[in-house]
C-alpha positions as CSV (number, residue, x, y, z in Angstrom):
1,X,-17.1,16.3,52.9
2,X,-16.4,13.4,53.6
3,X,-17.3,10.7,51.4
4,X,-19.4,8.6,54.2
5,X,-21.7,12.0,54.4
6,X,-21.9,12.4,50.5
7,X,-23.2,9.1,49.5
8,X,-25.8,9.4,51.7
9,X,-26.6,12.7,50.7
10,X,-26.9,11.8,47.0
11,X,-28.6,8.9,47.6
12,X,-31.7,11.4,49.6
13,X,-31.3,13.6,45.9
14,X,-32.6,10.7,44.4
15,X,-35.0,9.2,45.7
16,X,-36.7,13.0,46.3
17,X,-36.1,13.4,42.1
18,X,-36.9,9.5,41.7
19,X,-40.1,10.4,43.1
20,X,-41.0,13.8,42.3
21,X,-40.4,12.9,38.5
22,X,-43.3,9.7,39.0
23,X,-45.2,10.8,41.6
24,X,-48.9,11.6,39.7
25,X,-50.4,14.9,39.5
26,X,-53.9,15.1,40.6
27,X,-56.3,15.7,37.3
28,X,-58.9,18.5,38.1
29,X,-61.8,20.5,35.7
30,X,-63.1,23.6,36.7
31,X,-66.9,24.6,35.1
32,X,-67.7,27.7,36.0
33,X,-71.8,28.2,34.9
34,X,-72.7,32.1,36.8
35,X,-71.9,31.7,40.7
36,X,-72.0,27.6,40.0
37,X,-68.6,26.4,39.4
38,X,-68.2,22.8,40.3
39,X,-64.7,21.2,40.4
40,X,-64.3,17.8,38.8
41,X,-61.2,15.3,40.1
42,X,-60.0,13.6,36.7
43,X,-61.2,9.9,38.7
44,X,-64.5,11.0,38.1
45,X,-63.6,11.3,34.0
46,X,-61.9,8.5,33.8
47,X,-64.3,6.6,35.1
48,X,-67.4,8.2,33.6
49,X,-69.7,4.8,31.7
50,X,-70.6,6.7,28.5
51,X,-66.4,7.5,27.3
52,X,-66.2,5.9,23.9
53,X,-62.9,5.2,21.1
54,X,-62.5,7.6,18.3
55,X,-60.6,7.4,15.3
56,X,-58.8,11.2,14.5
57,X,-56.4,13.1,12.2
58,X,-53.9,15.6,14.1
59,X,-53.0,18.2,11.6
60,X,-50.1,20.4,12.5
61,X,-48.7,23.8,10.1
62,X,-45.8,21.9,8.3
63,X,-46.2,18.3,9.8
64,X,-48.2,15.4,7.8
65,X,-51.7,14.5,9.6
66,X,-51.2,12.4,11.7
67,X,-54.1,9.1,12.4
68,X,-54.1,8.5,15.9
69,X,-56.9,7.5,18.0
70,X,-58.9,9.8,21.0
71,X,-60.5,8.2,24.9
72,X,-62.9,10.6,25.8
73,X,-66.3,11.9,26.9
74,X,-68.6,13.8,24.5
75,X,-69.0,17.1,26.4
76,X,-72.7,17.1,25.7
77,X,-73.4,14.1,27.8
78,X,-70.2,14.7,30.4
79,X,-73.0,18.4,31.0
80,X,-75.8,16.9,30.9
81,X,-74.2,14.2,33.8
82,X,-73.5,17.1,35.9
83,X,-76.6,18.5,35.6
84,X,-75.9,21.7,33.4
85,X,-78.3,23.1,31.5
86,X,-76.2,24.9,28.8
87,X,-79.1,25.5,26.2
88,X,-79.1,29.7,27.0
89,X,-76.0,30.0,27.4
90,X,-74.2,32.2,24.0
91,X,-71.4,30.6,24.2
92,X,-68.6,27.9,26.0
93,X,-65.1,29.1,26.4
94,X,-62.3,26.2,27.1
95,X,-58.6,27.4,29.4
96,X,-56.3,25.7,29.2
97,X,-53.0,25.7,31.7
98,X,-50.7,27.4,29.3
99,X,-52.9,30.7,28.6
100,X,-54.4,29.1,25.7
101,X,-58.4,29.4,25.0
102,X,-61.0,28.4,22.6
103,X,-64.2,30.0,22.3
104,X,-67.5,27.6,20.6
105,X,-71.3,28.2,20.1
106,X,-73.6,25.6,22.3
107,X,-74.8,24.1,18.6
108,X,-71.5,22.2,18.4
109,X,-71.1,21.1,21.6
110,X,-75.3,20.4,20.7
111,X,-74.0,18.2,17.0
112,X,-73.2,14.5,18.0
113,X,-70.5,13.0,18.0
114,X,-68.3,16.8,17.8
115,X,-67.3,17.4,20.6
116,X,-65.1,15.4,22.9
117,X,-62.9,15.5,26.2
118,X,-60.9,13.4,25.5
119,X,-57.9,12.0,28.3
120,X,-56.4,9.3,26.5
121,X,-54.3,9.2,22.9
122,X,-53.4,5.3,21.1
123,X,-54.9,3.7,24.3
124,X,-52.1,5.3,27.3
125,X,-53.4,8.4,29.5
126,X,-52.6,11.4,27.8
127,X,-49.3,13.3,30.1
128,X,-49.5,17.2,31.1
129,X,-47.7,19.7,29.4
130,X,-44.9,19.3,32.9
131,X,-44.1,16.4,31.4
132,X,-44.2,16.5,27.2
133,X,-48.0,15.5,26.8
134,X,-51.0,17.1,25.2
135,X,-53.0,16.3,28.4
136,X,-53.8,15.4,31.3
137,X,-57.6,16.9,28.8
138,X,-57.5,17.9,24.8
139,X,-60.5,18.7,24.1
140,X,-61.2,17.2,20.7
141,X,-64.0,18.9,18.1
142,X,-63.8,15.8,15.3
143,X,-65.5,18.2,12.7
144,X,-62.9,21.1,12.8
145,X,-60.7,19.7,10.0
146,X,-57.4,21.1,9.9
147,X,-57.2,20.6,14.0
148,X,-57.3,24.5,14.8
149,X,-59.6,24.6,17.4
150,X,-58.5,21.4,19.3
151,X,-57.1,22.9,23.1
152,X,-54.2,21.2,24.8
153,X,-54.1,20.9,28.8
154,X,-57.8,21.9,29.4
155,X,-58.0,22.7,33.0
156,X,-61.1,25.4,33.0
157,X,-64.8,25.3,30.9
158,X,-66.7,28.4,31.1
159,X,-70.6,28.6,30.6
160,X,-71.5,32.3,29.6
């Protein structure tokens, strides 16, 4: 191949790679409540009026605790705003894109200032797993002293 043809082809490949690496991923959260399935877009979550910023400590096995700050929505308030009644549910399951799963009791979610769906860490939007991050959505349980049931990459909530 001659150099005159190779340069434009290489330029196109570089442009495509830059586009693929920098384009925004569409963030969605699927909430299943019996036969009712809601798909919540990231824009709704990011602009939620009652979002709060709070301190938290991440504890991972074998590593020193890390003090951090999250921004997110208290789950009870999110459910209320979406018209989702969890009072008769037995459990709520959170599924992540990497296959990880956590199940919580309704009482934990109803406990004030405890369970949050977060989307920012230390003032920056959380990146997806594909981009090396903990997000774009992460479940944080403030009264879980060892962060054992926190879940990264949340993409689905099932109310049962």
